[in-house]
N, C-alpha and C positions, 0 to 999 in steps of 0.2 A: 270617469265619465258617467253621466246619468244614462240609465237604460230607458230610452224613449220608445213609446208605442205610437204607431201611426194609423190613422183612419181617414176616410173621406166622409164628410158630413154635409148636411144642408144647414147653413148658418142663416138664422132668421133676420129679417129687416129690423133695424133699430134707428130711432131718431137720436141724433147726436148734436149737442152744442159743442162747437169745436174752435180751436185756435190752430192755425197752420203756419208752418215755417219751412223754408228750405234748409236742410242740414247735411253735414257730412256725417258718416257713420260714427266717427270718433266723438262728435258733439252730442250724440243722442242722449247718453246718460245724464249729462248736465242740463240739457234743454227740457226734458220731459217734466220734471217737477215744477220748473218755473212756468211752463206753459199751462199746466194744470192749475196752478195758483191763479193765473189770469182768468181761466174759464170759470173757476169757482167764484172768484170775486165778481165777475160779470153777472153770473146767475144770481148771486146773493143780492146784488144791487137792484135787480128787477123782480126778485121774489120767485124765481123758477127753481124747482127742486130737482135733484138728481134722482133717477129712477132705476139705476143698475150699476154694474161695474164699469170702471174706466176702460176705454179703448185707445189704442194708438195705431193709426193706419199709416202705411208707407207705400208710396207710388211715385210715378214720374221720375224713375231712376235715370241717372246720367253719370258720367265719369266724375262730375264735381259734387255729387250728392243726390238728394231725393227730397220729395215733399213729405213732411211728417205732419199728420193731423192728430192732435190729442183731442179725444172726445169724451164727453160726459153724457150718458143716456138721459133723456128727458121724455115726458109722457106725450108731448104734442109739439108740432112745428110752431116756431115763433119767428118773428121778423128779425133779421140779422141786426146785431147791436154792436156798433164800432167794429172791433176786430173779431168778435165772436160770431161765428157763422152757424146756422142751424141747417141741417140737411138730413135726409133719410138715406142711411147706408143700407143698400138693398141686400147685402149679404150674397148668398148663393152657394153653389157647390164648392167645397174647400177641403184641402188637405189639412189635417189637424194633428197636433201633439200637445202634450201638457208638460210644462216645466215646473219642477218643485225646487225651491231654494232661491238663492241670491239672484236678483235682477241682473247683476253683472255677468251672469253666465247665460243670459237669454240668447246671445249670439250663437251659442252651441246648439240650442234647440232649433233656431232658425236654419242654421247650416245643415243639421241632420234632416230636417223636414225638406229642405231643398234637394238634398241628395236622394232622399226616399222618392220624391216626385220624379226625379230623373230616372231612377231605377224602375219605376212603375210606368214610365212613358206618359206621365200625367203632365199635360202642358199648363204651365202657370200663365195667368192672365195679367200679370204685372202689378198685382196688389197683394200685400201681406199685412197682417195685423196681429195685435196682441190684445187679450182681454185679461185684465189684472183682477185676481180674486181679492178677498177681504185682506186687509192689512194685518200683519202680526209682527210683534217685536222679535219673535223667534224666526230667524231666517229660514230654517228648515220647513216651516209651516206656510211659507209664501207659495202660492199656486198661480201660474200664469198660463193661459191657453194661447197657443200660437197657431196661426192660420195662414194659408196661402190660397188665394182664389184660383180656381181652375177654370179653364176654357171649356 
């Protein structure tokens, strides 16, 4: 198991071009790449460039799944285009850990961060997210920051 370190941080606001979908946890790994492909294609079609690392936000949790929004940072708000929505993610005070390695193990980081929040009596606000670092063909070089918004 990876040795996670936990902190509380102030996450800055970011403008995201996003595509959202209701998903079950088991569907997340297959859905993320397809949804990012749709966002990239939409941005390319209108000439809007990405300005930071990819985000995936999870909220509206229920027994049958959750809302997942894959987001690409952009420099300014734009009018929604078909299924691509633009919004300002306001960030805020969040629990944080960093995962290194395979994306298939991100659930471990999320689980450990949730456990740490409970141990710290830090109340979650119903939103979690991941920020994916630069791509690498070397799995051990992949870095993903994992967050839980706190009340």
